[in-house]
N, CA, C and O atoms as CSV, one atom per row, in Angstrom:
chain,resi,resn,atom,element,x,y,z
A,1,UNK,N,N,-27.124,-1.035,7.334
A,1,UNK,CA,C,-26.121,-2.021,7.722
A,1,UNK,C,C,-25.502,-2.642,6.471
A,1,UNK,O,O,-26.100,-2.635,5.395
A,2,UNK,N,N,-24.302,-3.174,6.635
A,2,UNK,CA,C,-23.661,-3.887,5.540
A,2,UNK,C,C,-24.245,-5.280,5.434
A,2,UNK,O,O,-25.107,-5.666,6.223
A,3,UNK,N,N,-23.771,-6.027,4.458
A,3,UNK,CA,C,-24.287,-7.377,4.234
A,3,UNK,C,C,-24.176,-8.258,5.472
A,3,UNK,O,O,-25.035,-9.106,5.711
A,4,UNK,N,N,-23.114,-8.060,6.265
A,4,UNK,CA,C,-22.959,-8.918,7.443
A,4,UNK,C,C,-23.847,-8.473,8.599
A,4,UNK,O,O,-23.940,-9.169,9.610
A,5,UNK,N,N,-24.509,-7.304,8.458
A,5,UNK,CA,C,-25.425,-6.839,9.477
A,5,UNK,C,C,-24.765,-6.266,10.715
A,5,UNK,O,O,-25.454,-5.861,11.651
A,6,UNK,N,N,-23.419,-6.224,10.737
A,6,UNK,CA,C,-22.719,-5.768,11.938
A,6,UNK,C,C,-22.195,-4.345,11.821
A,6,UNK,O,O,-22.148,-3.622,12.816
A,7,UNK,N,N,-21.806,-3.940,10.633
A,7,UNK,CA,C,-21.225,-2.616,10.434
A,7,UNK,C,C,-22.148,-1.759,9.588
A,7,UNK,O,O,-22.860,-2.281,8.729
A,8,UNK,N,N,-22.148,-0.455,9.815
A,8,UNK,CA,C,-22.996,0.423,9.006
A,8,UNK,C,C,-22.544,0.456,7.550
A,8,UNK,O,O,-21.363,0.273,7.253
A,9,UNK,N,N,-23.474,0.687,6.663
A,9,UNK,CA,C,-23.169,0.815,5.247
A,9,UNK,C,C,-22.391,2.101,5.004
A,9,UNK,O,O,-22.649,3.109,5.661
A,10,UNK,N,N,-21.434,2.083,4.062
A,10,UNK,CA,C,-20.691,3.301,3.742
A,10,UNK,C,C,-21.620,4.476,3.446
A,10,UNK,O,O,-22.635,4.335,2.765
A,11,UNK,N,N,-21.250,5.613,3.967
A,11,UNK,CA,C,-21.937,6.890,3.803
A,11,UNK,C,C,-23.260,6.999,4.550
A,11,UNK,O,O,-23.968,7.995,4.403
A,12,UNK,N,N,-23.604,6.000,5.342
A,12,UNK,CA,C,-24.769,6.143,6.210
A,12,UNK,C,C,-24.366,7.040,7.383
A,12,UNK,O,O,-23.175,7.188,7.655
A,13,UNK,N,N,-25.327,7.636,8.078
A,13,UNK,CA,C,-24.969,8.470,9.233
A,13,UNK,C,C,-24.127,7.720,10.277
A,13,UNK,O,O,-23.193,8.293,10.839
A,14,UNK,N,N,-24.444,6.467,10.536
A,14,UNK,CA,C,-23.672,5.695,11.517
A,14,UNK,C,C,-22.243,5.455,11.038
A,14,UNK,O,O,-21.315,5.476,11.847
A,15,UNK,N,N,-22.051,5.231,9.758
A,15,UNK,CA,C,-20.715,5.013,9.191
A,15,UNK,C,C,-19.876,6.286,9.310
A,15,UNK,O,O,-18.697,6.231,9.658
A,16,UNK,N,N,-20.493,7.421,9.020
A,16,UNK,CA,C,-19.793,8.705,9.112
A,16,UNK,C,C,-19.324,8.955,10.554
A,16,UNK,O,O,-18.283,9.574,10.777
A,17,UNK,N,N,-20.099,8.471,11.521
A,17,UNK,CA,C,-19.762,8.687,12.940
A,17,UNK,C,C,-18.809,7.633,13.512
A,17,UNK,O,O,-18.404,7.756,14.667
A,18,UNK,N,N,-18.443,6.615,12.755
A,18,UNK,CA,C,-17.591,5.549,13.304
A,18,UNK,C,C,-16.292,6.055,13.942
A,18,UNK,O,O,-15.897,5.502,14.969
A,19,UNK,N,N,-15.602,7.066,13.404
A,19,UNK,CA,C,-14.362,7.511,14.045
A,19,UNK,C,C,-14.557,8.231,15.389
A,19,UNK,O,O,-13.606,8.335,16.163
A,20,UNK,N,N,-15.762,8.727,15.683
A,20,UNK,CA,C,-15.962,9.551,16.879
A,20,UNK,C,C,-15.537,8.867,18.181
A,20,UNK,O,O,-14.812,9.488,18.959
A,21,UNK,N,N,-15.944,7.628,18.464
A,21,UNK,CA,C,-15.513,7.010,19.725
A,21,UNK,C,C,-13.991,6.839,19.822
A,21,UNK,O,O,-13.423,6.938,20.910
A,22,UNK,N,N,-13.336,6.582,18.685
A,22,UNK,CA,C,-11.871,6.483,18.688
A,22,UNK,C,C,-11.251,7.812,19.081
A,22,UNK,O,O,-10.375,7.860,19.945
A,23,UNK,N,N,-11.700,8.890,18.452
A,23,UNK,CA,C,-11.122,10.196,18.764
A,23,UNK,C,C,-11.491,10.637,20.174
A,23,UNK,O,O,-10.700,11.312,20.833
A,24,UNK,N,N,-12.676,10.269,20.648
A,24,UNK,CA,C,-13.034,10.542,22.043
A,24,UNK,C,C,-12.058,9.834,22.984
A,24,UNK,O,O,-11.622,10.413,23.979
A,25,UNK,N,N,-11.717,8.580,22.668
A,25,UNK,CA,C,-10.777,7.816,23.503
A,25,UNK,C,C,-9.394,8.458,23.490
A,25,UNK,O,O,-8.728,8.510,24.524
A,26,UNK,N,N,-8.957,8.944,22.341
A,26,UNK,CA,C,-7.660,9.626,22.258
A,26,UNK,C,C,-7.687,10.903,23.104
A,26,UNK,O,O,-6.762,11.156,23.875
A,27,UNK,N,N,-8.742,11.703,22.960
A,27,UNK,CA,C,-8.840,12.957,23.726
A,27,UNK,C,C,-8.865,12.679,25.227
A,27,UNK,O,O,-8.237,13.399,26.002
A,28,UNK,N,N,-9.594,11.629,25.642
A,28,UNK,CA,C,-9.624,11.262,27.073
A,28,UNK,C,C,-8.244,10.859,27.558
A,28,UNK,O,O,-7.810,11.266,28.636
A,29,UNK,N,N,-7.560,10.059,26.758
A,29,UNK,CA,C,-6.221,9.595,27.147
A,29,UNK,C,C,-5.262,10.769,27.277
A,29,UNK,O,O,-4.456,10.816,28.205
A,30,UNK,N,N,-5.347,11.713,26.351
A,30,UNK,CA,C,-4.504,12.911,26.427
A,30,UNK,C,C,-4.806,13.706,27.696
A,30,UNK,O,O,-3.894,14.073,28.437
A,31,UNK,N,N,-6.082,13.969,27.940
A,31,UNK,CA,C,-6.478,14.743,29.125
A,31,UNK,C,C,-6.068,14.022,30.407
A,31,UNK,O,O,-5.590,14.656,31.347
A,32,UNK,N,N,-6.253,12.695,30.450
A,32,UNK,CA,C,-5.853,11.925,31.629
A,32,UNK,C,C,-4.355,12.010,31.867
A,32,UNK,O,O,-3.893,11.892,33.002
A,33,UNK,N,N,-3.588,12.219,30.787
A,33,UNK,CA,C,-2.137,12.341,30.895
A,33,UNK,C,C,-1.665,13.764,31.155
A,33,UNK,O,O,-0.464,14.033,31.145
A,34,UNK,N,N,-2.595,14.669,31.385
A,34,UNK,CA,C,-2.217,16.036,31.715
A,34,UNK,C,C,-2.114,16.995,30.541
A,34,UNK,O,O,-1.724,18.148,30.724
A,35,UNK,N,N,-2.455,16.543,29.340
A,35,UNK,CA,C,-2.442,17.421,28.167
A,35,UNK,C,C,-3.720,18.256,28.183
A,35,UNK,O,O,-4.810,17.738,28.424
A,36,UNK,N,N,-3.573,19.533,27.926
A,36,UNK,CA,C,-4.726,20.430,27.887
A,36,UNK,C,C,-5.427,20.296,26.527
A,36,UNK,O,O,-5.000,20.890,25.537
A,37,UNK,N,N,-6.504,19.510,26.498
A,37,UNK,CA,C,-7.288,19.317,25.279
A,37,UNK,C,C,-8.330,20.434,25.237
A,37,UNK,O,O,-9.217,20.506,26.088
A,38,UNK,N,N,-8.208,21.301,24.236
A,38,UNK,CA,C,-9.101,22.449,24.123
A,38,UNK,C,C,-10.406,22.101,23.412
A,38,UNK,O,O,-11.452,22.679,23.710
A,39,UNK,N,N,-10.346,21.164,22.480
A,39,UNK,CA,C,-11.542,20.762,21.739
A,39,UNK,C,C,-11.195,19.528,20.916
A,39,UNK,O,O,-10.025,19.247,20.659
A,40,UNK,N,N,-12.215,18.804,20.512
A,40,UNK,CA,C,-12.034,17.701,19.559
A,40,UNK,C,C,-13.370,17.426,18.885
A,40,UNK,O,O,-14.434,17.635,19.467
A,41,UNK,N,N,-13.291,16.951,17.640
A,41,UNK,CA,C,-14.515,16.681,16.894
A,41,UNK,C,C,-14.226,15.728,15.737
A,41,UNK,O,O,-13.080,15.519,15.340
A,42,UNK,N,N,-15.301,15.165,15.221
A,42,UNK,CA,C,-15.292,14.262,14.078
A,42,UNK,C,C,-15.721,15.055,12.845
A,42,UNK,O,O,-16.671,15.836,12.909
A,43,UNK,N,N,-15.024,14.859,11.722
A,43,UNK,CA,C,-15.423,15.451,10.441
A,43,UNK,C,C,-15.909,14.313,9.558
A,43,UNK,O,O,-15.326,13.229,9.576
A,44,UNK,N,N,-16.963,14.538,8.788
A,44,UNK,CA,C,-17.657,13.413,8.200
A,44,UNK,C,C,-16.954,12.578,7.132
A,44,UNK,O,O,-16.896,11.360,7.301
A,45,UNK,N,N,-16.418,13.133,6.052
A,45,UNK,CA,C,-16.015,12.185,5.012
A,45,UNK,C,C,-15.115,12.735,3.930
A,45,UNK,O,O,-14.906,13.937,3.766
A,46,UNK,N,N,-14.602,11.766,3.210
A,46,UNK,CA,C,-13.789,11.893,1.994
A,46,UNK,C,C,-12.493,12.663,2.187
A,46,UNK,O,O,-12.325,13.730,1.597
A,47,UNK,N,N,-11.598,12.166,2.977
A,47,UNK,CA,C,-11.728,11.027,3.877
A,47,UNK,C,C,-12.370,11.440,5.196
A,47,UNK,O,O,-12.419,12.621,5.541
A,48,UNK,N,N,-12.866,10.428,5.931
A,48,UNK,CA,C,-13.334,10.725,7.291
A,48,UNK,C,C,-12.109,11.144,8.090
A,48,UNK,O,O,-11.033,10.562,7.951
A,49,UNK,N,N,-12.283,12.148,8.918
A,49,UNK,CA,C,-11.172,12.604,9.748
A,49,UNK,C,C,-11.703,13.161,11.055
A,49,UNK,O,O,-12.905,13.369,11.220
A,50,UNK,N,N,-10.796,13.396,11.971
A,50,UNK,CA,C,-11.151,13.940,13.278
A,50,UNK,C,C,-10.014,14.843,13.739
A,50,UNK,O,O,-8.858,14.642,13.365
A,51,UNK,N,N,-10.347,15.832,14.548
A,51,UNK,CA,C,-9.386,16.827,14.997
A,51,UNK,C,C,-9.374,16.898,16.512
A,51,UNK,O,O,-10.416,16.813,17.162
A,52,UNK,N,N,-8.177,17.056,17.066
A,52,UNK,CA,C,-7.985,17.294,18.492
A,52,UNK,C,C,-7.084,18.529,18.606
A,52,UNK,O,O,-5.980,18.559,18.063
A,53,UNK,N,N,-7.570,19.533,19.315
A,53,UNK,CA,C,-6.794,20.760,19.530
A,53,UNK,C,C,-6.237,20.726,20.947
A,53,UNK,O,O,-6.979,20.508,21.905
A,54,UNK,N,N,-4.920,20.944,21.082
A,54,UNK,CA,C,-4.292,20.958,22.404
A,54,UNK,C,C,-3.510,22.255,22.586
A,54,UNK,O,O,-3.099,22.904,21.624
A,55,UNK,N,N,-3.323,22.601,23.839
A,55,UNK,CA,C,-2.514,23.778,24.161
A,55,UNK,C,C,-1.047,23.392,24.046
A,55,UNK,O,O,-0.621,22.373,24.590
A,56,UNK,N,N,-0.283,24.204,23.341
A,56,UNK,CA,C,1.157,23.984,23.189
A,56,UNK,C,C,1.877,24.454,24.453
A,56,UNK,O,O,1.399,25.369,25.124
A,57,UNK,N,N,3.016,23.847,24.790
A,57,UNK,CA,C,3.725,24.212,26.027
A,57,UNK,C,C,4.113,25.692,26.093
A,57,UNK,O,O,4.067,26.292,27.167
A,58,UNK,N,N,4.488,26.280,24.972
A,58,UNK,CA,C,4.913,27.683,24.973
A,58,UNK,C,C,3.750,28.616,24.649
A,58,UNK,O,O,3.973,29.758,24.245
A,59,UNK,N,N,2.528,28.155,24.816
A,59,UNK,CA,C,1.352,28.931,24.443
A,59,UNK,C,C,0.938,28.572,23.029
A,59,UNK,O,O,1.636,27.825,22.343
A,60,UNK,N,N,-0.150,29.082,22.607
A,60,UNK,CA,C,-0.651,28.741,21.279
A,60,UNK,C,C,-1.352,27.394,21.288
A,60,UNK,O,O,-1.578,26.797,22.341
A,61,UNK,N,N,-1.689,26.935,20.101
A,61,UNK,CA,C,-2.435,25.687,19.972
A,61,UNK,C,C,-1.817,24.824,18.877
A,61,UNK,O,O,-1.287,25.321,17.883
A,62,UNK,N,N,-1.905,23.522,19.095
A,62,UNK,CA,C,-1.507,22.555,18.078
A,62,UNK,C,C,-2.740,21.778,17.657
A,62,UNK,O,O,-3.574,21.413,18.486
A,63,UNK,N,N,-2.845,21.529,16.361
A,63,UNK,CA,C,-3.946,20.752,15.807
A,63,UNK,C,C,-3.405,19.369,15.459
A,63,UNK,O,O,-2.450,19.245,14.693
A,64,UNK,N,N,-4.017,18.334,16.022
A,64,UNK,CA,C,-3.704,16.947,15.683
A,64,UNK,C,C,-4.910,16.421,14.914
A,64,UNK,O,O,-6.042,16.496,15.393
A,65,UNK,N,N,-4.663,15.894,13.729
A,65,UNK,CA,C,-5.741,15.428,12.860
A,65,UNK,C,C,-5.478,13.970,12.495
A,65,UNK,O,O,-4.373,13.604,12.094
A,66,UNK,N,N,-6.514,13.149,12.640
A,66,UNK,CA,C,-6.469,11.774,12.154
A,66,UNK,C,C,-7.346,11.695,10.924
A,66,UNK,O,O,-8.438,12.262,10.899
A,67,UNK,N,N,-6.871,10.989,9.890
A,67,UNK,CA,C,-7.768,10.673,8.780
A,67,UNK,C,C,-7.575,9.228,8.371
A,67,UNK,O,O,-6.544,8.612,8.638
A,68,UNK,N,N,-8.592,8.710,7.719
A,68,UNK,CA,C,-8.656,7.280,7.413
A,68,UNK,C,C,-7.714,6.848,6.297
A,68,UNK,O,O,-7.673,5.665,5.960
A,69,UNK,N,N,-6.970,7.757,5.725
A,69,UNK,CA,C,-5.998,7.400,4.697
A,69,UNK,C,C,-4.559,7.458,5.202
A,69,UNK,O,O,-3.733,6.632,4.815
A,70,UNK,N,N,-4.257,8.427,6.064
A,70,UNK,CA,C,-2.853,8.642,6.423
A,70,UNK,C,C,-2.570,8.676,7.922
A,70,UNK,O,O,-1.441,8.977,8.310
A,71,UNK,N,N,-3.532,8.386,8.768
A,71,UNK,CA,C,-3.268,8.361,10.204
A,71,UNK,C,C,-3.210,9.756,10.806
A,71,UNK,O,O,-3.971,10.642,10.416
A,72,UNK,N,N,-2.303,9.945,11.759
A,72,UNK,CA,C,-2.226,11.190,12.528
A,72,UNK,C,C,-1.184,12.150,11.971
A,72,UNK,O,O,-0.090,11.747,11.576
A,73,UNK,N,N,-1.548,13.420,11.950
A,73,UNK,CA,C,-0.633,14.503,11.589
A,73,UNK,C,C,-0.882,15.653,12.543
A,73,UNK,O,O,-1.890,15.678,13.249
A,74,UNK,N,N,0.037,16.605,12.562
A,74,UNK,CA,C,-0.147,17.749,13.453
A,74,UNK,C,C,0.548,18.976,12.880
A,74,UNK,O,O,1.357,18.893,11.956
A,75,UNK,N,N,0.204,20.104,13.459
A,75,UNK,CA,C,0.853,21.354,13.107
A,75,UNK,C,C,0.331,22.463,13.994
A,75,UNK,O,O,-0.711,22.331,14.635
A,76,UNK,N,N,1.072,23.562,14.020
A,76,UNK,CA,C,0.627,24.716,14.814
A,76,UNK,C,C,-0.545,25.401,14.138
A,76,UNK,O,O,-0.704,25.341,12.918
A,77,UNK,N,N,-1.354,26.048,14.942
A,77,UNK,CA,C,-2.486,26.801,14.405
A,77,UNK,C,C,-2.119,28.279,14.351
A,77,UNK,O,O,-1.559,28.821,15.304
A,78,UNK,N,N,-2.432,28.921,13.245
A,78,UNK,CA,C,-2.176,30.350,13.134
A,78,UNK,C,C,-3.293,31.136,13.828
A,78,UNK,O,O,-4.205,30.544,14.405
A,79,UNK,N,N,-3.222,32.449,13.770
A,79,UNK,CA,C,-4.190,33.304,14.469
A,79,UNK,C,C,-5.620,33.080,13.973
A,79,UNK,O,O,-6.572,33.335,14.710
A,80,UNK,N,N,-5.779,32.611,12.748
A,80,UNK,CA,C,-7.109,32.381,12.195
A,80,UNK,C,C,-7.585,30.945,12.380
A,80,UNK,O,O,-8.667,30.583,11.919
A,81,UNK,N,N,-6.779,30.128,13.055
A,81,UNK,CA,C,-7.182,28.755,13.340
A,81,UNK,C,C,-6.771,27.726,12.305
A,81,UNK,O,O,-7.231,26.586,12.355
A,82,UNK,N,N,-5.916,28.102,11.369
A,82,UNK,CA,C,-5.471,27.183,10.320
A,82,UNK,C,C,-4.070,26.682,10.617
A,82,UNK,O,O,-3.322,27.315,11.362
A,83,UNK,N,N,-3.717,25.558,10.040
A,83,UNK,CA,C,-2.359,25.033,10.100
A,83,UNK,C,C,-1.764,25.138,8.707
A,83,UNK,O,O,-2.283,24.536,7.767
A,84,UNK,N,N,-0.676,25.899,8.557
A,84,UNK,CA,C,-0.049,26.000,7.233
A,84,UNK,C,C,0.414,24.616,6.761
A,84,UNK,O,O,1.009,23.864,7.533
A,85,UNK,N,N,0.145,24.286,5.514
A,85,UNK,CA,C,0.503,22.970,4.987
A,85,UNK,C,C,1.985,22.666,5.154
A,85,UNK,O,O,2.351,21.532,5.461
A,86,UNK,N,N,2.836,23.658,4.957
A,86,UNK,CA,C,4.275,23.421,5.067
A,86,UNK,C,C,4.714,23.114,6.505
A,86,UNK,O,O,5.823,22.624,6.719
A,87,UNK,N,N,3.858,23.395,7.482
A,87,UNK,CA,C,4.175,23.112,8.886
A,87,UNK,C,C,3.612,21.765,9.344
A,87,UNK,O,O,3.858,21.353,10.478
A,88,UNK,N,N,2.867,21.079,8.489
A,88,UNK,CA,C,2.250,19.801,8.855
A,88,UNK,C,C,3.302,18.701,8.932
A,88,UNK,O,O,4.160,18.579,8.059
A,89,UNK,N,N,3.218,17.899,10.000
A,89,UNK,CA,C,4.105,16.756,10.188
A,89,UNK,C,C,3.244,15.542,10.501
A,89,UNK,O,O,2.224,15.657,11.180
A,90,UNK,N,N,3.652,14.383,10.010
A,90,UNK,CA,C,2.922,13.130,10.212
A,90,UNK,C,C,3.587,12.314,11.304
A,90,UNK,O,O,4.808,12.158,11.328
A,91,UNK,N,N,2.771,11.797,12.205
A,91,UNK,CA,C,3.292,10.977,13.297
A,91,UNK,C,C,3.596,9.571,12.781
A,91,UNK,O,O,2.878,9.053,11.925
A,92,UNK,N,N,4.651,8.956,13.297
A,92,UNK,CA,C,5.062,7.636,12.805
A,92,UNK,C,C,4.345,6.487,13.506
A,92,UNK,O,O,4.979,5.499,13.874
A,93,UNK,N,N,3.049,6.601,13.692
A,93,UNK,CA,C,2.329,5.610,14.496
A,93,UNK,C,C,1.455,4.673,13.665
A,93,UNK,O,O,0.819,3.781,14.226
A,94,UNK,N,N,1.408,4.850,12.352
A,94,UNK,CA,C,0.557,4.001,11.527
A,94,UNK,C,C,-0.827,4.592,11.356
A,94,UNK,O,O,-1.077,5.745,11.708
A,95,UNK,N,N,-1.727,3.782,10.806
A,95,UNK,CA,C,-3.057,4.283,10.456
A,95,UNK,C,C,-3.982,4.487,11.652
A,95,UNK,O,O,-4.602,5.544,11.770
A,96,UNK,N,N,-4.084,3.519,12.521
A,96,UNK,CA,C,-5.041,3.600,13.634
A,96,UNK,C,C,-4.367,3.086,14.914
A,96,UNK,O,O,-4.726,2.027,15.429
A,97,UNK,N,N,-3.398,3.841,15.415
A,97,UNK,CA,C,-2.709,3.391,16.622
A,97,UNK,C,C,-3.629,3.471,17.836
A,97,UNK,O,O,-4.544,4.293,17.865
A,98,UNK,N,N,-3.394,2.628,18.834
A,98,UNK,CA,C,-4.193,2.717,20.059
A,98,UNK,C,C,-4.055,4.105,20.695
A,98,UNK,O,O,-3.025,4.761,20.542
A,99,UNK,N,N,-5.093,4.548,21.408
A,99,UNK,CA,C,-5.035,5.871,22.042
A,99,UNK,C,C,-3.785,6.093,22.900
A,99,UNK,O,O,-3.264,7.207,22.937
A,100,UNK,N,N,-3.299,5.071,23.580
A,100,UNK,CA,C,-2.090,5.233,24.398
A,100,UNK,C,C,-0.878,5.584,23.539
A,100,UNK,O,O,-0.041,6.390,23.946
A,101,UNK,N,N,-0.779,4.983,22.347
A,101,UNK,CA,C,0.332,5.304,21.445
A,101,UNK,C,C,0.210,6.723,20.906
A,101,UNK,O,O,1.209,7.429,20.767
A,102,UNK,N,N,-1.016,7.137,20.605
A,102,UNK,CA,C,-1.225,8.510,20.142
A,102,UNK,C,C,-0.826,9.475,21.248
A,102,UNK,O,O,-0.133,10.461,20.998
A,103,UNK,N,N,-1.265,9.190,22.477
A,103,UNK,CA,C,-0.926,10.065,23.607
A,103,UNK,C,C,0.585,10.139,23.805
A,103,UNK,O,O,1.116,11.210,24.097
A,104,UNK,N,N,1.280,9.019,23.649
A,104,UNK,CA,C,2.739,9.022,23.789
A,104,UNK,C,C,3.386,9.871,22.692
A,104,UNK,O,O,4.317,10.629,22.963
A,105,UNK,N,N,2.893,9.744,21.453
A,105,UNK,CA,C,3.436,10.535,20.353
A,105,UNK,C,C,3.153,12.026,20.554
A,105,UNK,O,O,4.025,12.864,20.321
A,106,UNK,N,N,1.931,12.353,20.987
A,106,UNK,CA,C,1.592,13.756,21.253
A,106,UNK,C,C,2.473,14.286,22.386
A,106,UNK,O,O,2.965,15.412,22.318
A,107,UNK,N,N,2.668,13.477,23.420
A,107,UNK,CA,C,3.565,13.871,24.510
A,107,UNK,C,C,4.962,14.141,23.997
A,107,UNK,O,O,5.617,15.084,24.443
A,108,UNK,N,N,5.431,13.318,23.056
A,108,UNK,CA,C,6.745,13.545,22.455
A,108,UNK,C,C,6.800,14.837,21.667
A,108,UNK,O,O,7.796,15.558,21.719
A,109,UNK,N,N,5.741,15.133,20.940
A,109,UNK,CA,C,5.675,16.396,20.201
A,109,UNK,C,C,5.730,17.571,21.180
A,109,UNK,O,O,6.490,18.520,20.984
A,110,UNK,N,N,4.917,17.494,22.234
A,110,UNK,CA,C,4.863,18.594,23.204
A,110,UNK,C,C,6.184,18.759,23.952
A,110,UNK,O,O,6.546,19.873,24.331
A,111,UNK,N,N,6.909,17.654,24.167
A,111,UNK,CA,C,8.203,17.699,24.868
A,111,UNK,C,C,9.355,18.027,23.926
A,111,UNK,O,O,10.474,18.275,24.375
A,112,UNK,N,N,9.087,18.028,22.625
A,112,UNK,CA,C,10.135,18.320,21.659
A,112,UNK,C,C,10.989,17.120,21.293
A,112,UNK,O,O,12.052,17.286,20.694
A,113,UNK,N,N,10.552,15.919,21.637
A,113,UNK,CA,C,11.337,14.722,21.336
A,113,UNK,C,C,10.804,13.941,20.143
A,113,UNK,O,O,11.433,12.969,19.724
A,114,UNK,N,N,9.670,14.335,19.587
A,114,UNK,CA,C,9.081,13.687,18.404
A,114,UNK,C,C,8.684,14.785,17.437
A,114,UNK,O,O,7.765,15.559,17.705
A,115,UNK,N,N,9.378,14.849,16.310
A,115,UNK,CA,C,9.091,15.914,15.348
A,115,UNK,C,C,8.158,15.467,14.238
A,115,UNK,O,O,7.599,16.305,13.531
A,116,UNK,N,N,7.980,14.164,14.070
A,116,UNK,CA,C,7.183,13.694,12.954
A,116,UNK,C,C,7.953,13.863,11.653
A,116,UNK,O,O,9.135,14.209,11.655
A,117,UNK,N,N,7.277,13.619,10.561
A,117,UNK,CA,C,7.910,13.701,9.247
A,117,UNK,C,C,7.024,14.484,8.291
A,117,UNK,O,O,5.799,14.419,8.392
A,118,UNK,N,N,7.630,15.230,7.357
A,118,UNK,CA,C,6.806,15.945,6.380
A,118,UNK,C,C,6.266,15.033,5.277
A,118,UNK,O,O,5.372,15.433,4.531
A,119,UNK,N,N,6.804,13.800,5.164
A,119,UNK,CA,C,6.338,12.876,4.138
A,119,UNK,C,C,4.927,12.396,4.458
A,119,UNK,O,O,4.647,11.922,5.559
A,120,UNK,N,N,4.057,12.527,3.483
A,120,UNK,CA,C,2.645,12.182,3.644
A,120,UNK,C,C,2.453,10.690,3.364
A,120,UNK,O,O,2.536,10.269,2.210
A,121,UNK,N,N,2.196,9.877,4.406
A,121,UNK,CA,C,1.952,8.455,4.157
A,121,UNK,C,C,0.542,8.247,3.601
A,121,UNK,O,O,-0.351,9.065,3.822
A,122,UNK,N,N,0.364,7.177,2.900
A,122,UNK,CA,C,-0.985,6.820,2.441
A,122,UNK,C,C,-1.132,5.320,2.641
A,122,UNK,O,O,-0.620,4.515,1.863
A,123,UNK,N,N,-1.843,4.967,3.702
A,123,UNK,CA,C,-2.017,3.571,4.078
A,123,UNK,C,C,-3.155,2.892,3.320
A,123,UNK,O,O,-3.149,1.674,3.138
A,124,UNK,N,N,-4.134,3.691,2.878
A,124,UNK,CA,C,-5.313,3.149,2.209
A,124,UNK,C,C,-6.040,4.308,1.545
A,124,UNK,O,O,-5.657,5.466,1.714
A,125,UNK,N,N,-7.082,4.000,0.795
A,125,UNK,CA,C,-7.956,5.011,0.225
A,125,UNK,C,C,-9.252,5.043,1.025
A,125,UNK,O,O,-9.659,4.030,1.594
A,126,UNK,N,N,-9.890,6.183,1.069
A,126,UNK,CA,C,-11.182,6.256,1.763
A,126,UNK,C,C,-12.229,5.402,1.052
A,126,UNK,O,O,-13.305,5.167,1.601
A,127,UNK,N,N,-11.938,4.946,-0.132
A,127,UNK,CA,C,-12.860,4.083,-0.883
A,127,UNK,C,C,-12.626,2.593,-0.611
A,127,UNK,O,O,-13.307,1.748,-1.192
A,128,UNK,N,N,-11.685,2.268,0.250
A,128,UNK,CA,C,-11.347,0.863,0.534
A,128,UNK,C,C,-12.322,0.257,1.536
A,128,UNK,O,O,-11.939,-0.086,2.655
A,129,UNK,N,N,-13.570,0.129,1.136
A,129,UNK,CA,C,-14.584,-0.463,2.004
A,129,UNK,C,C,-14.254,-1.935,2.218
A,129,UNK,O,O,-13.727,-2.594,1.322
A,130,UNK,N,N,-14.556,-2.433,3.373
A,130,UNK,CA,C,-14.381,-3.853,3.634
A,130,UNK,C,C,-12.956,-4.281,3.900
A,130,UNK,O,O,-12.668,-5.477,3.888
A,131,UNK,N,N,-12.040,-3.330,4.144
A,131,UNK,CA,C,-10.642,-3.685,4.394
A,131,UNK,C,C,-10.335,-3.888,5.877
A,131,UNK,O,O,-9.185,-4.128,6.245
A,132,UNK,N,N,-11.357,-3.792,6.730
A,132,UNK,CA,C,-11.173,-4.020,8.157
A,132,UNK,C,C,-11.109,-2.761,9.004
A,132,UNK,O,O,-11.246,-2.839,10.225
A,133,UNK,N,N,-10.905,-1.596,8.386
A,133,UNK,CA,C,-10.808,-0.372,9.188
A,133,UNK,C,C,-12.101,-0.078,9.934
A,133,UNK,O,O,-12.062,0.302,11.104
A,134,UNK,N,N,-13.241,-0.245,9.281
A,134,UNK,CA,C,-14.504,0.056,9.953
A,134,UNK,C,C,-14.702,-0.835,11.180
A,134,UNK,O,O,-15.200,-0.367,12.204
A,135,UNK,N,N,-14.328,-2.080,11.093
A,135,UNK,CA,C,-14.442,-2.980,12.251
A,135,UNK,C,C,-13.509,-2.523,13.367
A,135,UNK,O,O,-13.873,-2.581,14.542
A,136,UNK,N,N,-12.311,-2.071,13.008
A,136,UNK,CA,C,-11.377,-1.576,14.033
A,136,UNK,C,C,-11.919,-0.310,14.697
A,136,UNK,O,O,-11.792,-0.143,15.909
A,137,UNK,N,N,-12.525,0.583,13.904
A,137,UNK,CA,C,-13.137,1.788,14.478
A,137,UNK,C,C,-14.325,1.422,15.362
A,137,UNK,O,O,-14.491,1.977,16.448
A,138,UNK,N,N,-15.147,0.489,14.895
A,138,UNK,CA,C,-16.344,0.090,15.648
A,138,UNK,C,C,-15.985,-0.505,17.008
A,138,UNK,O,O,-16.793,-0.455,17.936
A,139,UNK,N,N,-14.808,-1.056,17.133
A,139,UNK,CA,C,-14.387,-1.643,18.406
A,139,UNK,C,C,-14.282,-0.593,19.514
A,139,UNK,O,O,-14.303,-0.944,20.694
A,140,UNK,N,N,-14.170,0.682,19.154
A,140,UNK,CA,C,-14.095,1.756,20.148
A,140,UNK,C,C,-15.477,2.244,20.595
A,140,UNK,O,O,-15.583,2.998,21.562
A,141,UNK,N,N,-16.515,1.825,19.908
A,141,UNK,CA,C,-17.869,2.273,20.239
A,141,UNK,C,C,-18.376,1.564,21.478
A,141,UNK,O,O,-18.008,0.416,21.723
A,142,UNK,N,N,-19.213,2.223,22.264
A,142,UNK,CA,C,-19.826,1.550,23.406
A,142,UNK,C,C,-20.611,0.319,22.928
A,142,UNK,O,O,-21.114,0.294,21.804
A,143,UNK,N,N,-20.704,-0.662,23.761
A,143,UNK,CA,C,-21.410,-1.893,23.409
A,143,UNK,C,C,-22.830,-1.571,22.951
A,143,UNK,O,O,-23.558,-0.837,23.620
A,144,UNK,N,N,-23.208,-2.119,21.821
A,144,UNK,CA,C,-24.556,-1.935,21.280
A,144,UNK,C,C,-24.742,-0.647,20.504
A,144,UNK,O,O,-25.845,-0.372,20.033
A,145,UNK,N,N,-23.688,0.155,20.358
A,145,UNK,CA,C,-23.847,1.456,19.703
A,145,UNK,C,C,-23.738,1.383,18.194
A,145,UNK,O,O,-24.232,2.278,17.509
A,146,UNK,N,N,-23.110,0.355,17.650
A,146,UNK,CA,C,-22.926,0.285,16.202
A,146,UNK,C,C,-24.087,-0.424,15.561
A,146,UNK,O,O,-24.116,-0.583,14.341
């Protein structure tokens, strides 16, 4: 735990898992809205990130990735499961938008009304401990889980 006893210490197993409930909430919101969520998972660190794979309207798959420095980005997946860097676009939703906003942006991407931007935003560094992001992530965890 950190000094305040409420949040996990950086790089502890619980800290590495802090984004998981947020990404679970995003995946649920997408699925509830009729988006075909094929998979989603949390990646541990530097920066912490999470991935949500959805079925694209014309077939194929789109990868939506959140990371703790630049928020949400997306791109098509090639036959080997990768997204070419030049095809990556960043969603204009900020660092940690509520799941409903992410679902709306993903819906816009799938409908062709939100293209995102190729400019890579940087809202913070993964080394910015104590800046409030961990508390915002922890708010998505079930009661008593952090």
